[in-house]
C-alpha positions as CSV (number, residue, x, y, z in Angstrom):
1,X,14.4,-6.0,-37.1
2,X,12.3,-2.8,-37.5
3,X,11.6,-1.3,-40.9
4,X,13.7,2.0,-41.4
5,X,11.0,3.3,-43.7
6,X,8.5,3.4,-40.8
7,X,7.9,6.8,-39.1
8,X,9.8,7.0,-35.7
9,X,6.8,6.9,-33.4
10,X,5.4,3.8,-35.2
11,X,8.8,2.1,-35.1
12,X,9.1,2.8,-31.4
13,X,5.6,1.3,-30.9
14,X,6.6,-1.8,-32.8
15,X,9.8,-2.3,-30.8
16,X,7.8,-1.9,-27.6
17,X,5.3,-4.6,-28.7
18,X,8.1,-6.9,-29.7
19,X,9.8,-6.6,-26.3
20,X,6.5,-7.2,-24.6
21,X,5.8,-10.3,-26.6
22,X,9.3,-11.6,-26.0
23,X,8.9,-11.0,-22.3
24,X,5.6,-12.8,-22.2
25,X,7.1,-15.7,-24.1
26,X,9.9,-15.8,-21.6
27,X,7.6,-16.0,-18.6
28,X,5.5,-18.7,-20.3
29,X,8.7,-20.7,-21.0
30,X,9.9,-20.3,-17.4
31,X,6.7,-21.7,-15.8
32,X,6.0,-24.5,-18.3
33,X,7.3,-27.3,-16.1
34,X,5.5,-28.6,-13.0
35,X,5.8,-26.6,-9.8
36,X,7.5,-28.0,-6.7
37,X,6.2,-26.9,-3.3
38,X,8.8,-27.6,-0.7
39,X,7.6,-28.2,2.9
40,X,10.5,-28.0,5.4
41,X,9.0,-30.4,7.8
42,X,7.8,-34.0,7.7
43,X,4.4,-35.4,6.7
44,X,1.6,-35.3,9.2
45,X,1.8,-31.7,10.4
46,X,-0.7,-29.0,9.6
47,X,2.0,-27.4,7.5
48,X,2.0,-30.5,5.3
49,X,-1.8,-30.7,5.2
50,X,-2.1,-27.0,4.2
51,X,0.5,-27.3,1.5
52,X,-1.2,-30.3,-0.1
53,X,-4.6,-28.4,-0.1
54,X,-2.9,-25.4,-1.6
55,X,-1.1,-27.5,-4.2
56,X,-4.4,-28.9,-5.4
57,X,-6.2,-25.6,-6.0
58,X,-3.1,-23.7,-7.1
59,X,-2.5,-26.4,-9.7
60,X,-6.0,-25.9,-11.1
61,X,-5.5,-22.2,-11.5
62,X,-2.0,-22.4,-12.9
63,X,-2.9,-25.3,-15.3
64,X,0.1,-27.3,-14.1
65,X,0.7,-29.9,-11.4
66,X,2.1,-28.7,-8.1
67,X,4.0,-31.4,-6.4
68,X,4.6,-31.2,-2.6
69,X,8.1,-32.3,-1.5
70,X,9.0,-32.7,2.2
71,X,12.5,-31.8,3.2
72,X,12.6,-31.9,7.0
73,X,15.5,-31.1,9.3
74,X,17.4,-28.4,11.1
75,X,14.3,-26.5,12.2
76,X,13.3,-26.0,8.6
77,X,16.7,-24.8,7.4
78,X,17.2,-27.7,5.0
79,X,14.0,-27.1,3.1
80,X,14.5,-23.3,3.1
81,X,18.0,-23.6,1.7
82,X,16.7,-26.0,-1.0
83,X,14.4,-23.3,-2.3
84,X,17.0,-20.6,-2.0
85,X,19.4,-22.6,-4.2
86,X,16.8,-23.5,-6.8
87,X,16.5,-21.7,-10.1
88,X,14.5,-18.4,-9.8
89,X,12.1,-19.5,-12.6
90,X,8.9,-20.0,-10.5
91,X,9.1,-23.8,-10.7
92,X,10.3,-24.2,-7.1
93,X,8.6,-22.4,-4.2
94,X,8.4,-23.0,-0.5
95,X,5.8,-23.1,2.3
96,X,7.3,-20.6,4.8
97,X,6.7,-20.8,8.5
98,X,7.6,-18.7,11.5
99,X,10.2,-21.3,12.4
100,X,12.0,-20.7,9.1
101,X,11.6,-17.0,8.6
102,X,11.7,-15.7,12.1
103,X,12.9,-18.1,14.7
104,X,15.9,-19.3,12.8
105,X,17.1,-15.7,12.3
106,X,17.4,-15.4,16.0
107,X,18.7,-18.9,16.7
108,X,21.5,-19.6,14.2
109,X,24.8,-17.8,14.2
110,X,25.6,-18.8,10.6
111,X,22.5,-19.2,8.5
112,X,23.5,-20.3,4.9
113,X,21.1,-17.6,3.6
114,X,19.7,-14.2,4.4
115,X,15.9,-14.3,4.8
116,X,15.4,-10.8,3.5
117,X,18.0,-10.9,0.8
118,X,17.6,-14.4,-0.6
119,X,13.9,-14.9,-0.5
120,X,10.8,-13.2,-1.9
121,X,7.4,-13.7,-0.3
122,X,4.6,-14.6,-2.6
123,X,1.7,-14.1,-0.1
124,X,0.4,-15.0,3.3
125,X,-1.4,-18.2,4.0
126,X,-2.6,-18.5,7.6
127,X,-2.1,-18.1,11.4
128,X,-2.6,-21.0,13.8
129,X,-2.7,-20.8,17.6
130,X,-1.0,-23.8,19.1
131,X,-2.3,-26.2,21.8
132,X,-0.4,-27.9,24.5
133,X,-1.0,-31.6,24.2
134,X,0.0,-34.1,26.9
135,X,0.3,-37.9,26.9
136,X,-2.9,-39.7,27.8
137,X,-1.6,-41.0,31.1
138,X,-0.2,-37.7,32.1
139,X,-1.6,-34.8,34.1
140,X,-5.3,-34.0,33.5
141,X,-5.0,-30.2,33.8
142,X,-2.5,-27.5,33.2
143,X,-2.3,-26.9,37.0
144,X,-1.5,-30.6,37.5
145,X,1.2,-30.4,34.9
146,X,2.9,-27.4,36.4
147,X,2.8,-29.0,39.8
148,X,4.4,-32.1,38.4
149,X,7.1,-30.2,36.5
150,X,7.8,-28.0,39.5
151,X,8.3,-31.0,41.7
152,X,10.5,-32.8,39.1
153,X,12.8,-30.2,37.4
154,X,13.9,-31.4,34.0
155,X,12.1,-34.8,34.2
156,X,9.0,-33.7,32.2
157,X,9.8,-33.9,28.4
158,X,8.4,-32.1,25.5
159,X,8.8,-33.0,21.8
160,X,9.2,-30.6,18.9
161,X,9.6,-30.5,15.2
162,X,13.3,-30.0,15.6
163,X,15.8,-27.6,17.2
164,X,14.8,-24.1,16.4
165,X,11.3,-25.0,15.2
166,X,8.3,-23.1,16.5
167,X,7.3,-26.0,18.7
168,X,10.7,-25.9,20.3
169,X,10.7,-22.1,20.9
170,X,7.2,-22.0,22.3
171,X,8.1,-24.9,24.6
172,X,11.0,-22.9,25.9
173,X,8.9,-19.8,26.2
174,X,6.2,-21.8,28.1
175,X,8.8,-23.2,30.6
176,X,10.1,-19.6,31.1
177,X,6.6,-18.1,31.6
178,X,5.5,-20.9,34.0
179,X,8.8,-20.9,35.9
180,X,9.5,-24.7,35.4
181,X,12.3,-26.7,33.8
182,X,11.4,-29.1,30.9
183,X,13.6,-31.4,28.8
184,X,13.5,-30.9,25.0
185,X,13.3,-33.9,22.7
186,X,13.7,-32.8,19.0
187,X,12.2,-34.8,16.1
188,X,12.3,-34.3,12.3
189,X,8.8,-32.7,12.3
190,X,5.8,-32.5,14.6
191,X,4.3,-35.6,13.0
192,X,6.9,-38.0,14.4
193,X,6.8,-36.1,17.7
194,X,3.0,-36.5,17.9
195,X,3.3,-40.2,17.2
196,X,5.7,-40.6,20.1
197,X,3.4,-38.5,22.3
198,X,0.5,-40.8,21.6
199,X,2.7,-43.7,22.4
200,X,3.6,-42.1,25.8
201,X,7.3,-41.7,24.9
202,X,7.3,-38.0,25.6
203,X,5.2,-36.0,28.0
204,X,4.2,-32.9,26.0
205,X,4.0,-31.4,22.6
206,X,2.9,-28.0,21.2
207,X,0.9,-28.7,18.1
208,X,-2.1,-27.6,16.0
209,X,-5.7,-28.7,16.6
210,X,-5.8,-30.2,13.1
211,X,-3.4,-33.0,14.0
212,X,-3.8,-33.3,17.8
213,X,-7.6,-33.0,18.2
214,X,-8.3,-36.3,16.4
215,X,-5.9,-38.2,18.7
216,X,-7.5,-36.5,21.7
217,X,-10.9,-37.7,20.6
218,X,-9.5,-41.2,20.5
219,X,-8.1,-40.8,24.0
220,X,-4.5,-41.2,22.8
221,X,-3.4,-37.7,23.9
222,X,-4.9,-35.1,26.3
223,X,-5.3,-31.4,25.3
224,X,-4.4,-29.1,28.2
225,X,-4.6,-25.5,26.9
226,X,-4.8,-23.4,23.7
227,X,-3.1,-20.1,22.9
228,X,-4.9,-17.0,21.9
229,X,-7.2,-14.4,23.5
230,X,-10.3,-16.5,23.2
231,X,-11.3,-20.2,22.8
232,X,-11.3,-21.7,19.4
233,X,-14.6,-22.5,17.7
234,X,-13.0,-25.8,16.7
235,X,-12.5,-26.7,20.4
236,X,-14.8,-24.6,22.5
237,X,-14.3,-26.6,25.7
238,X,-10.5,-26.2,25.7
239,X,-9.5,-23.3,27.9
240,X,-6.8,-20.8,26.9
241,X,-3.5,-20.4,28.7
242,X,-4.7,-16.9,29.8
243,X,-7.8,-18.4,31.4
244,X,-5.6,-20.8,33.3
245,X,-3.2,-18.1,34.7
246,X,-0.6,-17.6,32.0
247,X,-1.9,-14.3,30.7
248,X,1.2,-13.0,28.9
249,X,2.0,-16.3,27.1
250,X,1.6,-16.6,23.3
251,X,2.1,-19.6,21.0
252,X,1.2,-19.5,17.4
253,X,2.7,-20.2,14.0
254,X,2.0,-18.6,10.6
255,X,2.5,-19.6,7.0
256,X,3.3,-18.0,3.7
257,X,4.6,-19.0,0.3
258,X,8.0,-17.8,-0.9
259,X,10.3,-18.1,-3.9
260,X,14.0,-17.6,-4.5
261,X,15.3,-14.0,-4.8
262,X,15.6,-13.1,-8.5
263,X,12.3,-14.7,-9.4
264,X,10.8,-12.3,-12.0
265,X,8.0,-10.1,-10.5
266,X,5.6,-11.3,-13.2
267,X,6.0,-14.9,-11.9
268,X,5.6,-13.8,-8.3
269,X,2.4,-12.0,-9.3
270,X,1.1,-15.1,-11.1
271,X,1.8,-17.3,-8.1
272,X,0.2,-14.8,-5.8
273,X,-3.0,-14.8,-7.9
274,X,-3.1,-18.6,-7.7
275,X,-2.5,-18.6,-4.0
276,X,-5.2,-16.0,-3.3
277,X,-7.6,-18.0,-5.5
278,X,-6.9,-21.1,-3.6
279,X,-7.4,-19.4,-0.2
280,X,-10.8,-18.2,-1.4
281,X,-12.0,-21.8,-1.9
282,X,-14.7,-22.7,0.6
283,X,-13.1,-26.1,1.1
284,X,-9.8,-24.6,2.2
285,X,-11.4,-22.0,4.5
286,X,-13.5,-24.8,6.1
287,X,-10.3,-26.9,6.5
288,X,-8.6,-24.0,8.2
289,X,-11.6,-23.4,10.5
290,X,-11.6,-27.1,11.5
291,X,-7.9,-26.8,12.4
292,X,-8.5,-23.7,14.5
293,X,-6.5,-21.6,12.0
294,X,-7.2,-18.2,10.5
295,X,-6.7,-17.5,6.8
296,X,-4.5,-14.5,6.3
297,X,-5.1,-14.0,2.6
298,X,-5.8,-12.5,0.3
299,X,-2.6,-10.5,0.4
300,X,0.0,-9.0,-1.9
301,X,3.7,-9.9,-2.0
302,X,4.4,-6.5,-0.5
303,X,2.0,-7.0,2.4
304,X,3.5,-10.4,3.1
305,X,7.0,-9.0,3.2
306,X,5.9,-6.3,5.6
307,X,4.2,-8.9,7.8
308,X,7.4,-11.0,8.0
309,X,9.5,-7.9,8.9
310,X,7.1,-7.1,11.8
311,X,7.2,-10.6,13.1
312,X,11.0,-10.6,13.1
313,X,11.0,-7.2,14.9
314,X,8.7,-8.7,17.5
315,X,10.1,-12.1,18.1
316,X,13.8,-12.1,17.3
317,X,14.8,-10.0,20.4
318,X,12.6,-12.2,22.6
319,X,14.0,-15.5,21.2
320,X,17.6,-14.2,21.6
321,X,16.8,-13.4,25.2
322,X,16.1,-17.1,25.8
323,X,19.8,-17.7,25.2
324,X,19.2,-20.6,22.8
325,X,22.1,-20.2,20.4
326,X,22.8,-22.7,17.6
327,X,25.8,-23.0,15.2
């Protein structure tokens, strides 16, 4: 309680300081427990690898353990909803992908959440061009693959991280751009799909270099093409789709961190600082370079939100034009 004998300006100052201290104490109390970083896809993908790298360095900055929790299924919807329904106290955050924040908006008629209303982006992480990987015993070049697929409509299979995932959408877009018919085989994450590709159980998979290149070096899969306007420094001998005739085809994914709507701005700012500090680490930048990925940070929450909106404006109409509608 303020002292009534104090002059009015001094009393106002004391009240302001008291409110500030109480607010600060509230923020500290809210973030005192360990953080949970939800990855909406299974272990083994670059999403999972990136999340674990971020968790390590963010934990050092925040002074608290950041635990990675995989919640795969429904093209990332299960993991996203888990974050949406969590308490907005900064203790649960999610690794967002283009599958969750863009593709699902176009694919699902009845999402159990609204991406722009129920989520708040913390900051951008990275952008990764995808590669087309084939089974080791399959076609040796993209031209051979297209010839095989053209002669056998629907018999060439491609795996994905699940219905509505980015590896599903870019697979459909590839078939559309190349004028061939492929059969989709969904998995609970690109990791299991890649395992089946290396075993020869599916023919193709769109994946990142971080996880597919080691298997290619072992001769267990064959890399056929990479997206982007130029070859990756991580795989300079791998030709782009454009070099091989598919000039208007794009296949990439991007990542961010997000929190439930209602998370106090002070906590979003704190998490943003920890994210940007992690992305500045040479070890993380080197890891991204090895994976053929580009670090998108540092960014502000506002820049991340604007980026997400632009991606939806660009991709949602295109995905809807593919006529892939899910319940």
